N, C-alpha and C positions, 0 to 999 in steps of 0.2 A: 433906167440905169441900176445897176447892182448896188446894193447898201454896202457901206464900208464894213470890214470885218468887225470892228467894234460894235457896228450898230444892227448886226445881223444875228437874229436869236436863233437862226438854224445851225450856227458854229458850235455853241455850247450843247445843243441838243444832239448834234451829230457826234460829239466828243461821249456824251453820256451813253449814246446808243452803242457807239464802239465798245464801252466799257461793259454794257450788258450784253453784248454779243459774246464778248471774250469770256466773261462770268458763264454763260450758258453753253458754251463750248466746253470749259472746263468741267463743269457740272456734268454733261453728257458723258464726258470721257471718264470722270471719276466713277459714274453709276454703271459703266461698262455699256452705254447704250450705243456709243460709236468709239471707235479707235482713233487717235489722233492721225495715225497715218492713212485713215479714210479721207481726210481733207487733202485738198488739192496742194501740191508743193508751195505754191505761193501764198496759200492761206497759212500753212505750217510756217512758213518763214517769218511772216508778219507776226503771228502770235508769239513765236519764240522771240523775236526782237522786241517786242512789248513786254514780255515777261522779263526779259533781261534788262530794259530799260527801267521798269519798275523796282527790280532788285538792286540795280545800282543806286537808285534814289533812295531806298530804304537804307541801304548800307552807308550813303553819304549823311543822312540824318542820324544814323547811329554814331558816326565818328563826330558830327558836331555835337552831339549829346554828352559824348565822353569827355570834351574839351570844357563843358559848361562847369564842371567842378572845380577846375582852375580860375574861374572867374574870367574866361576870356570872351564868354558871349553872354 
């Protein structure tokens, strides 16, 4: 029987590995080793979606930080 998600150590490991892979692809692109367009379209779409999600999260946190001066948070 599979472990419940909260007890499965591979779930956190998978998330960490996904981030390492994303960072590795970004580094290879920055160094000119590969072109982003060399990746399959599905991989490009997933990486762009993750980058957009991360940017949205950062922007949300910045907005929350701006309100903290008013004592709301």
